[in-house]
C-alpha positions as CSV (number, residue, x, y, z in Angstrom):
1,M,332.0,127.7,304.0
2,A,329.4,130.6,303.0
3,Y,327.4,129.4,305.9
4,W,329.9,129.7,308.4
5,R,331.3,133.3,307.1
6,D,327.6,134.7,307.2
7,R,327.2,133.4,311.0
8,A,330.7,135.0,312.1
9,S,329.7,138.1,310.3
10,A,326.5,138.3,312.0
11,L,328.2,137.7,315.5
12,A,330.6,140.5,314.7
13,E,327.7,142.9,314.0
14,L,325.9,141.7,317.4
15,R,329.1,142.7,319.2
16,I,328.9,146.1,317.4
17,L,325.2,146.5,318.3
18,D,325.9,145.7,321.9
19,S,328.2,148.6,322.3
20,S,326.2,151.2,320.4
21,N,323.7,153.6,321.8
22,L,320.5,152.0,320.4
23,T,317.3,152.3,322.2
24,C,316.1,148.8,323.6
25,S,313.4,148.4,320.9
26,D,315.8,149.1,318.2
27,Y,318.5,146.7,319.6
28,F,316.0,143.9,319.9
29,K,314.6,144.2,316.2
30,Q,318.0,144.5,314.8
31,T,318.9,141.3,317.0
32,F,315.8,139.3,315.9
33,M,316.9,140.4,312.2
34,K,320.3,139.0,312.5
35,L,318.8,135.6,314.3
36,A,318.0,134.5,310.6
37,Y,321.9,133.9,310.1
38,F,322.0,131.2,313.0
39,P,321.1,127.5,312.6
40,P,317.4,126.5,314.1
41,L,318.8,125.2,317.3
42,W,320.8,128.2,318.1
43,R,317.8,130.5,317.1
44,R,315.4,128.7,319.5
45,Y,318.3,129.3,322.4
46,I,318.8,132.8,321.8
47,N,315.2,133.5,321.2
48,Q,314.4,132.0,324.8
49,I,317.2,134.3,326.0
50,L,315.8,137.2,324.8
51,V,312.2,136.9,325.1
52,L,311.7,135.0,328.2
53,P,313.0,138.1,330.2
54,T,311.0,140.6,328.1
55,I,307.6,138.6,328.6
56,V,308.5,138.1,332.6
57,S,309.0,141.8,333.0
58,A,305.8,142.8,330.8
59,I,303.8,140.3,333.0
60,A,305.2,141.7,336.2
61,F,304.6,145.3,335.5
62,T,301.0,144.5,334.4
63,L,299.7,142.6,337.2
64,P,297.6,144.6,339.4
65,L,298.5,146.2,342.8
66,P,296.8,144.4,345.8
67,L,293.6,146.8,346.7
68,K,293.4,148.3,350.0
69,S,289.8,149.2,351.4
70,Q,289.1,152.1,353.5
71,P,289.0,151.5,357.1
72,A,285.6,150.9,358.1
73,S,286.1,152.2,361.5
74,D,286.2,155.8,360.5
75,G,282.2,155.8,360.4
76,R,282.0,157.2,356.8
77,A,281.7,153.8,355.2
78,L,278.1,152.4,354.1
79,T,278.5,148.7,354.3
80,V,275.7,146.8,352.5
81,K,275.4,142.9,352.6
82,A,273.0,141.0,350.1
83,Q,272.8,137.9,348.0
84,V,273.4,139.7,344.8
85,Q,275.2,143.3,344.1
86,E,275.5,145.1,341.3
87,A,277.5,148.4,340.5
88,N,277.0,150.9,337.4
89,S,279.9,153.2,337.2
90,K,278.2,155.3,334.4
91,T,275.2,156.0,336.4
92,G,276.8,155.7,340.0
93,V,273.9,153.3,341.1
94,V,274.7,150.4,343.5
95,T,272.0,147.7,343.7
96,A,271.8,145.0,346.1
97,R,269.0,142.0,346.2
98,G,268.1,139.6,348.4
99,N,268.1,139.8,352.2
100,V,269.9,143.1,352.2
101,E,271.3,144.5,355.5
102,M,272.6,147.8,355.5
103,F,275.0,149.3,358.0
104,Y,275.5,153.4,358.1
105,P,277.7,153.7,361.5
106,A,278.2,157.7,360.8
107,R,274.3,158.4,361.0
108,K,273.9,155.1,363.2
109,I,271.5,153.7,361.1
110,Q,270.9,149.7,360.6
111,A,268.0,148.5,357.8
112,T,266.9,145.4,356.2
113,A,265.0,145.1,353.0
114,A,264.5,142.9,350.0
115,Q,266.3,145.2,347.9
116,A,268.5,148.3,348.2
117,Q,269.7,151.3,345.7
118,Y,272.3,153.5,346.2
119,F,272.4,156.7,344.2
120,S,275.8,158.1,344.8
121,R,275.2,161.3,342.3
122,E,271.9,162.3,344.0
123,R,273.3,160.7,347.6
124,R,270.0,159.0,348.4
125,I,269.3,155.6,349.6
126,V,266.1,153.8,348.1
127,L,265.1,150.3,350.3
128,S,262.2,148.3,349.0
129,G,260.2,145.2,350.1
130,N,259.4,144.8,354.1
131,V,261.8,147.8,354.9
132,Y,262.9,147.9,358.4
133,V,265.2,150.9,359.5
134,L,266.6,151.5,363.0
135,Q,268.5,154.8,364.2
136,E,269.1,155.3,367.8
137,G,266.3,153.4,369.3
138,N,263.6,154.9,366.7
139,S,262.4,152.8,364.0
140,I,260.0,152.9,361.0
141,Q,258.8,150.3,358.8
142,G,257.0,150.1,355.3
143,E,257.2,148.8,351.9
144,N,259.3,151.5,350.6
145,I,261.7,153.8,352.5
146,T,264.0,156.7,350.8
147,Y,266.8,158.2,352.9
148,L,268.0,161.4,351.8
149,I,271.5,161.5,353.0
150,D,272.3,165.4,352.8
151,E,269.1,166.2,354.4
152,G,269.1,163.1,357.0
153,R,265.4,162.6,356.2
154,F,263.4,159.4,355.8
155,I,260.3,159.1,353.3
156,A,258.4,156.0,353.9
157,T,255.3,154.7,352.0
158,P,253.5,151.8,352.5
159,K,252.0,148.6,350.7
160,T,248.6,149.2,348.8
161,N,246.0,149.9,351.4
162,G,248.7,149.6,354.4
163,Q,250.2,151.8,356.8
164,V,253.9,152.8,357.7
165,E,254.4,152.3,361.1
166,S,257.2,154.1,363.3
167,I,258.3,154.2,366.8
168,Y,260.0,157.1,368.3
169,I,262.1,157.4,371.6
170,I,260.8,160.6,373.4
171,N,263.1,162.1,376.1
172,D,260.7,163.3,378.3
173,P,261.9,166.0,380.7
174,N,259.8,164.8,383.7
175,P,259.8,161.3,383.5
176,T,257.1,159.9,386.1
177,T,258.6,157.0,388.2
178,S,255.3,155.0,388.4
179,P,253.2,153.9,385.4
180,Q,250.0,155.5,385.2
181,S,247.0,153.5,384.6
182,A,245.0,153.7,381.2
183,P,242.0,155.8,381.8
184,A,238.8,154.2,382.2
185,T,237.0,152.9,379.1
186,P,233.5,154.3,378.6
187,S,230.6,151.8,378.5
188,F,229.3,151.1,375.4
189,N,225.6,152.0,375.5
190,R,223.8,150.1,372.6
191,K,220.8,152.3,371.3
192,S,217.9,149.7,370.3
193,T,216.3,150.7,366.9
194,T,212.8,148.9,367.7
195,K,209.5,149.8,366.1
């Protein structure tokens, strides 16, 4: 008989709590304390009713929103394709390794290299390992090439005992319509040194 009296008083208190102006967390704390008066089967049922919506809403509010990338058509995007890429948010350095392809439409730059590093704070791009850069028909090839974004300047270095190769398209105001022949090569006269 005492068991049913405790259960009835618990139900009456739950009705009082429901009509009061308690916060949600206070209500749940007091509700769960009252569940001790119910038999185990009822407790499990009430627990599922109260806890399941709370868990579902917590999961729904913590799911990340879908990310939207910025449109690449505005020309400001620097696109890098590589086998491996790493980004360090502390240093602001993005490193790409393995068959790197870089596209920077704002400056009409295309490049290939073994490795590329973008230093966002210094606003420079360092390409290394058999680098080839093409910009508006002009090209430069070397072992290491650094591009200073704010200055629009390339700095290229060759392999040891090697050279940097550049090809520039020059706009000639007076182009010739027919190709000119190369100047004649002077004959080489070998001086004999006989004694």
